[in-house]
ZAKOL-585365 format. One record per residue (C-alpha): residue in one letter; x, z, y. Coordinates in pm, 1 decimal. Example, Ala and Ser with C-alpha at 12.3 -4.5 7.8 and 13.67 -1.06 7.14 Angstrom:
A/1230.0/780.0/-450.0
S/1367.0/714.0/-106.0
***
This chain:
X/2.4/10.1/-4.3
X/285.0/82.7/240.0
X/452.9/-252.8/157.5
X/155.3/-426.7/249.5
X/169.6/-271.0/619.9
X/533.4/-261.9/641.9
X/654.0/-497.7/910.8
X/940.0/-632.6/708.9
X/763.3/-834.6/486.5
X/600.2/-1043.8/816.1
X/759.2/-1291.5/1059.3
X/574.8/-1354.1/1415.3
X/445.5/-1660.3/1511.0
X/701.8/-1704.1/1705.7
X/942.8/-1780.0/1473.0
X/663.3/-2067.9/1365.2
X/749.9/-2191.1/1660.7
X/1123.5/-2158.5/1639.3
X/1091.3/-2020.6/1948.3
X/1128.4/-2278.9/2185.2
X/1024.9/-2166.0/2485.9
X/806.3/-2427.8/2605.1
X/592.7/-2459.3/2240.0
X/587.2/-2083.9/2295.2
X/466.7/-2066.1/2641.1
X/241.6/-2335.4/2604.7
X/75.1/-2097.5/2381.0
X/88.9/-1788.1/2571.6
X/-50.0/-1974.3/2892.0
X/-369.3/-2165.2/2695.3
X/-488.3/-1832.6/2491.0
X/-437.1/-1618.1/2843.1
X/-611.1/-1854.5/3022.6
X/-888.0/-1849.0/2729.6
X/-929.0/-1497.1/2702.8
X/-941.6/-1493.3/3097.9
X/-1235.9/-1706.6/3070.7
X/-1399.5/-1536.4/2780.8
X/-1386.4/-1201.6/2989.4
X/-1536.0/-1402.1/3280.3
X/-1848.1/-1500.3/3132.4
X/-1895.6/-1149.1/2985.7
X/-1838.9/-980.2/3315.7
X/-2101.6/-1273.0/3447.9
X/-2341.2/-1168.2/3182.9
X/-2327.0/-796.7/3263.0
X/-2403.8/-871.3/3657.1
X/-2694.6/-1077.3/3539.3
X/-2868.5/-800.1/3323.1
X/-2781.4/-534.0/3629.6
X/-2948.4/-732.0/3854.4
X/-3222.7/-890.8/3658.5
X/-3345.9/-572.7/3474.3
X/-3655.0/-728.0/3359.5
X/-3476.1/-972.8/3187.1
X/-3633.1/-1034.8/2841.4
X/-3407.6/-1047.9/2491.2
X/-3163.3/-819.9/2672.2
X/-3003.1/-789.2/2283.3
X/-2910.8/-1135.7/2276.8
X/-2726.8/-1127.2/2641.5
X/-2569.0/-804.4/2527.3
X/-2445.7/-978.4/2171.3
X/-2331.8/-1298.7/2351.4
X/-2095.3/-1079.0/2605.2
X/-1987.3/-842.5/2283.9
X/-1906.0/-1214.3/2092.0
X/-1741.6/-1394.6/2382.1
X/-1556.7/-1070.4/2444.3
X/-1403.3/-1018.6/2067.0
X/-1352.9/-1415.5/2116.7
X/-1133.8/-1311.7/2398.8
X/-941.8/-1050.2/2233.6
X/-832.8/-1227.2/1935.9
X/-680.4/-1461.5/2227.8
X/-504.0/-1163.2/2358.9
X/-402.6/-1081.0/1985.2
X/-257.0/-1421.2/1926.5
X/-26.8/-1371.5/2221.9
X/71.4/-1028.1/2092.6
X/156.6/-1196.9/1758.6
X/436.6/-1419.0/1922.1
X/620.8/-1097.5/1916.4
X/488.5/-866.0/1672.1
X/362.0/-836.1/1338.3
X/67.1/-659.4/1354.4
X/-154.8/-915.3/1164.3
X/-371.6/-650.8/1046.2
X/-501.2/-547.8/1372.1
X/-543.1/-924.1/1465.7
X/-717.0/-960.6/1144.2
X/-952.6/-634.3/1231.4
X/-1046.1/-786.0/1587.3
X/-1103.9/-1130.1/1425.9
X/-1341.7/-941.3/1154.4
X/-1499.0/-726.4/1428.0
X/-1573.4/-1099.4/1636.9
X/-1675.1/-1250.8/1293.7
X/-1928.0/-961.6/1230.5
X/-2111.7/-987.1/1587.2
X/-2115.1/-1366.7/1558.9
X/-2295.3/-1361.0/1256.4
X/-2514.4/-1078.2/1376.5
X/-2590.2/-1291.9/1702.9
X/-2656.1/-1603.6/1477.4
X/-2905.8/-1417.1/1254.4
X/-3110.3/-1245.6/1545.0
X/-3089.6/-1548.6/1730.8
X/-3215.5/-1826.0/1476.1
X/-3543.9/-1614.7/1441.3
X/-3546.2/-1638.7/1806.8
X/-3582.8/-2013.3/1822.4
X/-3929.2/-2077.3/1683.6
X/-4064.9/-1802.0/1891.6
X/-3884.7/-1952.1/2200.9
X/-4060.8/-2297.1/2087.4
X/-4422.2/-2151.0/2052.2
X/-4384.3/-1955.4/2411.1
X/-4719.4/-2001.6/2561.7
X/-4791.6/-2223.4/2900.7
X/-4920.1/-2086.1/3191.4
X/-5230.7/-2145.6/3182.1
X/-5260.0/-1947.9/2824.8
X/-5072.7/-1661.4/2984.0
X/-5292.3/-1610.2/3232.8
X/-5609.4/-1645.8/2992.6
X/-5451.1/-1352.0/2763.4
X/-5398.2/-1148.1/3129.6
X/-5739.1/-1164.9/3160.1
X/-5852.3/-1044.7/2816.9
X/-5615.4/-760.2/2915.3
X/-5793.9/-666.5/3153.0
X/-6107.8/-664.2/2977.0
X/-5982.6/-436.8/2730.6
X/-5806.4/-218.7/2981.0
X/-6092.6/75.2/2884.1
X/-6008.3/63.8/2503.3
X/-5651.1/82.3/2649.5
X/-5727.4/415.3/2848.1
X/-5923.2/543.6/2537.2
X/-5619.7/468.8/2291.4
X/-5406.7/681.8/2562.8
X/-5611.6/969.6/2600.1
X/-5583.6/975.6/2194.8
X/-5226.2/963.9/2256.3
X/-5191.8/1226.0/2472.6
X/-5413.8/1468.1/2286.2
X/-5167.4/1392.1/1965.6
X/-4860.4/1488.5/2167.2
X/-5052.1/1776.5/2304.1
X/-5096.0/1879.5/1976.0
X/-4721.7/1823.4/1831.9
X/-4640.2/2047.4/2166.6
X/-4840.0/2296.6/2061.0
X/-4727.5/2299.5/1700.1
X/-4323.0/2274.8/1815.9
X/-4108.0/2615.1/1793.4
X/-3928.0/2528.1/2054.7
X/-3986.7/2609.0/2390.9
X/-4098.8/2265.7/2604.7
X/-4092.7/2280.3/2970.7
X/-4139.2/1994.8/3212.6
X/-4100.0/1995.2/3601.9
X/-4148.5/1762.0/3861.4
X/-3836.4/1669.0/4122.1
X/-3932.6/2015.4/4285.0
X/-3838.1/2194.8/4017.5
X/-4227.3/2320.9/3960.1
X/-4330.9/2369.5/3585.8
X/-4619.1/2127.3/3501.4
X/-4572.2/2158.5/3120.7
X/-4567.2/2482.0/2925.0
X/-4613.8/2448.7/2560.2
X/-4683.3/2743.8/2353.4
X/-4321.1/2774.8/2175.7
X/-4233.6/2832.3/2534.9
X/-4504.0/3137.3/2570.2
X/-4382.2/3276.1/2250.4
X/-4018.4/3265.0/2369.4
X/-4016.6/3345.0/2735.8
X/-4369.7/3583.8/2698.4
X/-4551.9/3400.3/2980.7
X/-4896.0/3263.3/2911.6
X/-4916.1/2866.1/3038.5
X/-5203.5/2919.7/3274.3
X/-4965.5/3171.7/3471.5
X/-4660.0/2989.7/3511.5
X/-4779.1/2647.3/3553.0
X/-4691.6/2579.9/3962.6
X/-4432.4/2830.8/3944.4
X/-4070.9/2748.2/3985.9
X/-3821.5/2668.9/3693.6
X/-3584.9/2972.5/3819.6
X/-3842.0/3243.5/3698.4
X/-3713.3/3185.4/3359.8
X/-3351.0/3232.7/3473.2
X/-3117.2/3536.6/3543.9
X/-3047.6/3597.1/3908.7
X/-2699.3/3524.3/3882.0
X/-2737.1/3194.5/3738.0
X/-3068.9/3070.5/3934.6
X/-2803.3/2921.9/4201.5
X/-2613.0/2706.6/3970.6
X/-2869.3/2589.8/3749.0
X/-3072.7/2438.7/3990.6
X/-2818.9/2271.4/4157.1
X/-2732.3/2123.6/3781.4
X/-3055.0/1988.8/3728.7
X/-3059.8/1869.5/4117.8
X/-2724.2/1670.1/3992.4
X/-2889.4/1537.6/3706.6
X/-3203.6/1452.5/3845.8
X/-3031.2/1234.4/4103.8
X/-2771.1/1089.4/3883.6
X/-2822.2/773.0/3608.6
X/-2804.7/976.3/3281.3
X/-3143.3/1005.8/3106.4
X/-3063.6/1309.6/2898.0
X/-2828.1/1547.7/2882.2
X/-2699.9/1902.4/2683.1
X/-2740.7/2202.6/2891.9
X/-2470.6/2436.4/2913.9
X/-2217.7/2295.8/2715.0
X/-1931.6/2460.3/2923.4
X/-2032.0/2806.3/2903.5
X/-2143.6/2800.9/2516.8
X/-2486.6/2767.7/2597.6
X/-2729.8/2913.1/2842.7
X/-2903.2/3247.8/2921.8
X/-3304.9/3301.2/2941.9
X/-3498.1/3557.8/3112.7
X/-3791.3/3673.9/2940.9
X/-4116.0/3792.5/3103.6
X/-4032.3/4153.7/2959.3
X/-3683.9/4153.4/3198.6
X/-3457.6/4080.1/2872.6
X/-3199.6/3793.9/2843.4
X/-3119.4/3558.5/2540.4
X/-2880.6/3338.1/2460.4
X/-3024.4/2992.3/2449.4
X/-2944.5/2607.8/2377.2
X/-3136.4/2338.6/2564.6
X/-3127.1/1968.7/2641.4
X/-3276.1/1801.4/2931.1
X/-3416.9/1455.4/2977.1
X/-3555.2/1242.6/3266.8
X/-3833.8/1001.1/3276.1
X/-3915.2/814.6/3599.4
X/-4309.5/699.3/3644.6
X/-4294.3/481.0/3981.7
X/-4186.8/732.3/4223.1
X/-4222.7/1003.4/4071.0
X/-3922.3/1156.5/3826.5
X/-4062.4/1399.5/3532.0
X/-3787.5/1635.1/3404.5
X/-3838.1/1793.8/3032.5
X/-3623.8/2088.6/2902.0
X/-3631.5/2175.4/2528.4
X/-3503.8/2480.5/2480.1
X/-3431.1/2718.3/2136.8
X/-3375.6/3073.0/2137.0
X/-3028.3/3116.4/1952.8
X/-3047.4/3494.3/1917.5
X/-3030.2/3541.6/1530.7
X/-2768.3/3272.0/1531.4
X/-2529.5/3388.6/1780.7
X/-2526.3/3754.9/1641.0
X/-2491.4/3604.6/1280.3
X/-2187.9/3410.1/1459.9
X/-2036.6/3708.8/1588.8
X/-2099.1/3908.5/1237.0
X/-1889.3/3605.0/1097.0
X/-1615.6/3605.1/1332.8
X/-1561.9/3976.1/1304.2
X/-1580.8/3929.5/953.8
X/-1332.6/3686.5/987.2
X/-1110.2/3894.0/1197.5
X/-1151.9/4159.3/960.7
X/-1005.3/3940.3/679.9
X/-737.7/3811.2/885.3
X/-648.2/4155.1/947.2
X/-656.3/4267.1/614.6
X/-461.0/3975.8/500.0
X/-175.9/4020.7/735.8
X/-169.7/4402.8/623.4
X/-175.7/4293.3/286.0
X/120.3/4042.0/397.0
X/342.6/4316.9/558.2
X/244.1/4546.0/274.7
X/378.4/4296.2/-12.1
X/690.1/4227.7/229.2
X/753.8/4591.7/262.0
X/737.6/4665.2/-118.8
X/995.6/4367.4/-162.7
X/1209.5/4539.2/134.5
X/1161.0/4838.1/-13.6
X/1282.1/4722.0/-337.5
X/1590.5/4603.0/-231.4
X/1676.7/4879.0/-23.5
X/1578.6/5119.0/-335.9
X/1849.9/4857.0/-531.2
X/2098.8/4856.4/-253.2
X/2087.2/5230.6/-253.4
X/2138.3/5307.1/-631.5
X/2403.1/4986.9/-582.1
X/2610.2/5204.3/-299.0
X/2555.0/5529.4/-478.2
X/2698.1/5437.0/-766.8
X/3000.3/5285.5/-618.5
X/3041.7/5611.5/-389.5
X/3046.7/5797.4/-759.1
X/3307.2/5619.0/-948.1
X/3532.1/5611.3/-583.4
X/3477.7/5990.9/-561.0
X/3580.8/6062.8/-922.4
X/3963.1/5949.0/-887.2
X/3958.0/6054.3/-543.5
X/3869.1/6390.0/-641.1
X/4223.7/6373.2/-890.1
X/4400.2/6227.8/-546.6
X/4284.4/6516.6/-366.5
X/4338.0/6768.2/-603.7
X/4707.2/6692.6/-649.8
X/4833.1/6629.8/-332.0
X/4897.3/7025.4/-193.3
X/5088.0/7062.4/-541.5
X/5286.6/6732.5/-502.6
X/5382.8/6863.2/-141.5
X/5463.2/7183.3/-275.8
X/5650.5/7062.1/-539.4
X/5861.5/6822.2/-297.7
X/5938.7/7096.5/-78.7
X/6090.7/7274.5/-353.4
X/6300.6/7052.8/-503.7
X/6413.9/6952.2/-124.6
X/6490.4/7299.2/-125.6
X/6669.5/7304.5/-464.6
X/6886.0/6981.3/-318.2
X/7004.3/7144.0/-40.7
X/7102.7/7467.9/-205.7
X/7320.1/7268.2/-476.2
X/7449.1/7086.2/-163.8
X/7559.6/7433.2/-26.4
X/7664.3/7614.5/-336.9
X/7855.9/7314.7/-533.6
X/8066.1/7021.3/-388.2
X/7952.8/6735.9/-498.5
X/8151.3/6461.0/-725.7
X/8240.3/6123.7/-576.3
X/8019.5/5970.5/-777.5
X/7734.2/6192.4/-648.3
X/7807.8/6142.3/-298.4
X/7784.5/5752.0/-335.3
X/7441.1/5792.1/-515.9
X/7302.0/6030.3/-188.0
X/7469.1/5810.9/47.2
X/7244.3/5489.9/-143.7
X/6939.1/5675.7/-143.3
X/6976.2/5808.8/195.9
X/6866.5/6161.9/111.1
X/6876.0/6326.1/451.9
X/6601.8/6011.2/557.1
X/6438.3/6079.9/267.2
X/6402.2/6436.8/307.1
X/6256.6/6411.0/654.2
X/6008.1/6094.8/543.4
X/5871.8/6242.1/225.0
X/5645.2/6486.0/408.0
X/5511.5/6239.3/665.9
X/5447.0/6004.0/314.1
X/5219.9/6288.5/177.8
X/5089.4/6365.3/523.4
X/4987.9/5941.5/526.6
X/4830.4/5975.4/188.0
X/4624.4/6311.6/277.7
X/4488.1/6073.3/600.6
X/4411.5/5759.2/390.7
X/4262.1/6026.5/138.0
X/4028.8/6152.5/383.8
X/3928.6/5830.9/545.0
X/3771.8/5723.8/158.7
X/3631.2/6050.8/158.1
X/3435.6/5978.1/487.1
X/3334.8/5680.4/342.6
X/3234.1/5796.7/43.4
X/3014.5/6060.5/174.3
X/2833.6/5772.6/424.2
X/2788.3/5571.1/115.1
X/2648.6/5883.7/-62.6
X/2386.9/5999.8/239.2
X/2319.8/5598.6/286.4
X/2231.1/5580.8/-91.5
X/1930.9/5795.6/-29.7
X/1732.6/5500.1/87.0
X/1485.0/5499.2/-212.0
X/1388.5/5842.9/-158.9
X/1029.8/5888.8/-100.7
X/1016.9/6272.0/-26.6
X/1001.9/6479.2/293.3
X/1330.7/6649.6/356.8
X/1534.0/6819.4/656.4
X/1796.7/6640.3/722.0
X/2061.6/6589.7/1043.7
X/1973.0/6285.5/1217.4
X/2333.1/6231.2/1342.9
X/2451.9/6223.0/939.2
X/2206.3/5938.8/921.9
X/2294.3/5727.4/1233.8
X/2711.5/5829.3/1118.1
X/2638.6/5687.7/753.9
X/2442.7/5370.7/918.7
X/2711.5/5270.0/1123.1
X/2980.9/5347.2/850.9
X/2809.0/5064.0/626.2
X/2818.5/4822.2/915.5
X/3167.2/4875.4/1027.4
X/3289.7/4576.4/907.1
X/3067.8/4395.4/1099.9
X/3198.0/4622.9/1434.2
X/3543.2/4522.8/1391.6
X/3666.6/4239.9/1606.9
X/3727.1/3904.7/1471.2
X/3927.8/3564.0/1625.6
X/3632.2/3475.2/1819.5
X/3463.8/3803.3/1896.8
X/3618.4/4157.3/1995.5
X/3548.7/4469.9/1869.2
X/3211.0/4646.9/1950.2
X/3256.2/5008.4/2082.8
X/3030.9/5256.4/1977.2
X/2932.5/5523.0/2246.7
X/2771.5/5854.6/2095.9
X/2577.5/6079.6/2324.6
X/2492.4/6335.0/2083.1
X/2295.1/6596.2/2198.4
X/2200.4/6922.3/2024.8
X/1906.3/6838.5/1756.4
X/1733.5/7046.0/1542.9
X/1726.8/6965.6/1182.2
X/1436.2/6735.4/1121.5
X/1190.1/6672.6/862.1
X/1150.9/6337.4/766.0
X/1216.0/6023.0/512.0
X/1549.3/6019.9/536.1
X/1644.0/5704.0/343.9
X/1338.1/5563.1/556.4
X/1507.8/5645.8/881.6
X/1838.3/5499.9/805.6
X/1679.0/5164.4/726.1
X/1530.9/5177.4/1078.5
X/1867.0/5266.3/1219.9
X/2010.4/4976.3/1004.4
X/1720.9/4742.0/1129.6
X/1785.9/4814.6/1483.7
X/2175.7/4819.5/1449.2
X/2193.7/4500.7/1258.6
X/1992.3/4335.4/1530.5
X/2196.0/4487.5/1795.4
X/2519.2/4323.2/1662.7
X/2348.6/3975.5/1604.2
X/2241.0/3995.1/1946.7
X/2555.5/4068.3/2093.9
X/2809.7/3818.9/1856.8
X/2572.9/3530.7/1980.4
X/2565.0/3702.6/2362.3
X/2954.5/3699.9/2343.2
X/3047.5/3413.3/2144.3
X/2866.1/3173.2/2406.9
X/3065.2/3323.0/2686.0
X/2768.8/3467.9/2876.2
X/2876.4/3840.6/2775.6
X/3231.9/3823.5/2878.6
X/3177.8/3927.6/3228.7
X/2948.0/3654.3/3360.8
X/2629.8/3838.1/3395.5
X/2523.7/4188.3/3501.0
X/2507.4/4465.7/3296.4
X/2383.2/4795.5/3262.2
X/2679.2/4933.5/3453.0
X/2687.4/4809.7/3790.2
X/2570.0/5047.0/4042.9
X/2585.4/5341.8/3790.3
X/2804.8/5619.1/3757.1
X/2921.2/5738.7/3398.3
X/2740.5/6019.6/3289.7
X/2912.8/6365.6/3259.1
X/2920.2/6483.6/2904.7
X/2889.5/6856.0/2830.3
X/3098.5/7025.3/2521.3
X/2920.4/7146.0/2290.2
X/3041.3/7384.1/2014.1
X/3122.5/7067.9/1757.0
X/3321.3/6864.6/2014.7
X/3036.1/6634.8/2091.4
X/2810.4/6540.5/2422.3
X/2591.7/6785.9/2536.1
X/2386.6/6542.1/2693.8
X/2024.8/6615.7/2631.6
X/2061.9/7000.1/2533.5
X/1788.8/7208.4/2626.4
X/1578.4/6910.1/2778.7
X/1225.1/6984.5/2788.3
X/1165.0/6647.5/2975.2
X/890.0/6421.2/2857.2
X/974.5/6081.9/2737.8
X/1095.3/5838.5/3009.6
X/896.3/5572.0/3119.5
X/1144.9/5340.3/3139.4
X/1494.7/5314.5/3074.1
X/1802.6/5426.2/3256.1
X/2100.5/5379.5/3031.9
X/2433.4/5263.4/3151.3
X/2679.0/5102.1/2972.9
X/3020.7/5238.8/2944.4
X/3225.9/4902.9/2995.0
X/3068.6/4591.7/3113.3
X/3327.7/4377.2/2962.3
X/3314.0/4431.3/2570.6
X/2993.2/4448.1/2355.3
X/2874.5/4816.4/2332.0
X/2625.4/4960.2/2123.3
X/2530.7/5312.0/2300.7
X/2341.6/5568.2/2101.2
X/2212.5/5871.2/2250.5
X/1956.2/6190.8/2137.3
X/1796.5/6465.4/2306.1
X/1551.6/6700.1/2187.7
X/1233.6/6649.4/2424.8
X/882.6/6849.6/2499.4
X/703.3/7020.7/2200.0
X/943.8/7001.3/1899.1
X/1006.0/6617.4/1941.5
X/1333.0/6414.2/1924.7
X/1439.0/6100.2/2051.1
X/1712.6/5848.3/1960.8
X/1788.7/5603.1/2221.4
X/1961.5/5300.7/2091.4
X/2096.4/5035.0/2342.4
X/2348.4/4711.0/2372.6
X/2449.6/4524.4/2660.3
X/2353.5/4203.0/2515.1
X/2117.8/3928.1/2748.8
X/1801.2/4136.5/2666.2
X/1440.9/4091.5/2610.2
X/1211.5/3878.7/2801.9
X/816.7/4036.3/2804.6
X/688.2/3771.2/2634.9
X/926.7/3847.3/2370.6
X/853.4/4199.2/2346.0
X/503.1/4178.1/2331.3
X/553.2/4025.0/1972.1
X/868.9/4221.3/1907.6
X/658.6/4416.6/1617.1
X/442.0/4160.9/1477.2
X/493.4/4089.6/1148.2
X/708.1/3778.9/1053.0
X/775.5/3685.3/1422.0
X/1101.0/3618.3/1495.9
X/1338.3/3457.4/1749.7
X/1656.0/3386.0/1506.7
X/1686.9/3059.1/1331.6
X/1520.4/2964.1/1043.2
X/1686.7/3128.1/710.1
X/1871.0/3399.5/929.0
X/1602.6/3627.2/999.0
X/1271.7/3711.5/834.2
X/1054.7/3872.8/1117.5
X/991.6/4191.7/891.4
X/1296.7/4409.0/1010.1
X/1132.2/4545.8/1330.4
X/790.8/4546.5/1184.5
X/862.4/4740.5/921.0
X/1065.7/4982.7/1138.1
X/751.0/5014.2/1372.2
X/555.1/5120.6/1051.0
X/812.1/5394.3/943.7
X/851.4/5567.0/1297.6
X/472.5/5521.9/1398.2
X/267.6/5512.1/1072.9
X/498.0/5705.9/845.9
X/610.7/5961.7/1064.1
X/381.2/5958.0/1367.7
X/632.8/5890.5/1617.0
X/673.0/5605.6/1842.4
X/912.4/5314.6/1847.9
X/900.5/5140.5/2200.9
X/1168.8/4857.9/2325.1
X/1279.2/4857.7/2704.7
X/1487.4/4621.7/2884.5
X/1616.9/4419.1/3151.1
X/1644.8/4065.7/3097.9
X/2058.6/3969.3/3150.8
X/2167.3/4323.4/3136.0
X/2045.1/4546.3/2820.5
X/1773.0/4590.7/2555.9
X/1680.9/4996.6/2419.2
X/1491.4/5108.2/2093.7
X/1391.1/5459.0/2191.2
X/1285.1/5611.4/1876.9
X/1088.7/5939.0/1903.9
X/961.7/6152.5/1624.6
X/806.3/6505.7/1561.3
X/1082.3/6791.9/1409.5
X/805.1/6870.3/1152.6
X/538.3/6645.2/977.8
X/182.9/6802.9/982.0
***
């Protein structure tokens, strides 16, 4: 099927003419002149019909005009196919012309005998005399027809209302009586705006006047406002659908409105809309729940893996730790013993030569330093293992009382490799401003997942921001115009900011960075009023626009490229903080300077 329509299978008509300019332009000029003539004839017929509205056989004129237009269009297509291979389109135009031609012929042929049989003027006059003689019968038939029409109007359930050019009611059927509550004899001669609310009377009056003076014969009312509103006799309003038609009788115009009360249908539509919205919310919640289950399973597997690695590392580490003191003691004793030998006995030439080869003095001085380096490395491994063990609690589902700072530190330890400098990206500076926090009752593994999601997003943004060159001092930062904070000295040597604070959460953020020339993540914790704690995590990246902020916690919303982000991290974090812990998760940002996520949770869960 595609091969038939493919342009590659056809050649243009220009190829048939061998692209000889004289021949090509001869056909172009001829076809264009023929098309112009056809269109001119059609316009002449249209003008004639407009001027002679009493002309008989209008259908024949219309068909002739359509036929001539199609013929002209086929010549236009002949010009078009000189350079284009749209032969199917050309064929369809010819098919339409053929169809209209056949229809014209089918209608025209039966009319020929009738045209031949047209009576003479004398016979027409005779027929007119007979018609006048039969006027009484016509009047009686008209009255009978009016009676039938009245019966039809009365049995209709819709309201049928006719008004004159001044919008005075002159027809009010039984359906209108049932819908509006007025009796026909009470409403006839009254203004149509009696059936409309006050706020809509002027608008409807103007629309009806415009329709009466227009060339339209019929139209639907209230399309722009999803229907119209009617006013019953008891003062209640109801939604309706209506159409209006116009009938011109000599110098009189009659406007007829057909109106239907759609209260029940509208209520049904609204109920269905509410059901659909509820189903959409349920589906979204199911999708989020499914995503959370998948994410939870992943994090559980990760926690199990990390815990296992930490355990395997911890076992040999314990041997190292257990033996370092003995090695130091033994080495010192051996050194002391060698020194005692040197004092008590004079070494032989061979021993003296060996001492010079091994540089005993340097070995004696360097060995304690080497042992201290080993201990320092073991301490570093121990810290990593402790962080891994803390992070491995991701799958825990029980409430526990924990130190929030330990969770933050263990998460940062897991991300340590991403914080380090790279050839095209400087090291991310971590600024900790820890306040004195009480132990917090929470789902520690889930809270660590929140920290992980926020830190990962901040690292991604800072990497992209700095690699693009924007973050290297070329845009504003949080430090501009702000002084460095003073830090109090707590008993644990950490910052005292936020200690004994009783202020409520700030509606906006004033969270300066320490260094505007390097990527920085700043963490600030504090105790706030009513036994709550706040964890504020900010970065000096490009910030977040208001449009993105409004969708930030929506499931599956992400600004990352396809395949890099799922749009679930912050949505799940929001569920964990708000739904799981009864807390608050907010975002404060200033475009071009910073973005801050504020986590606030109660110290005790209800």
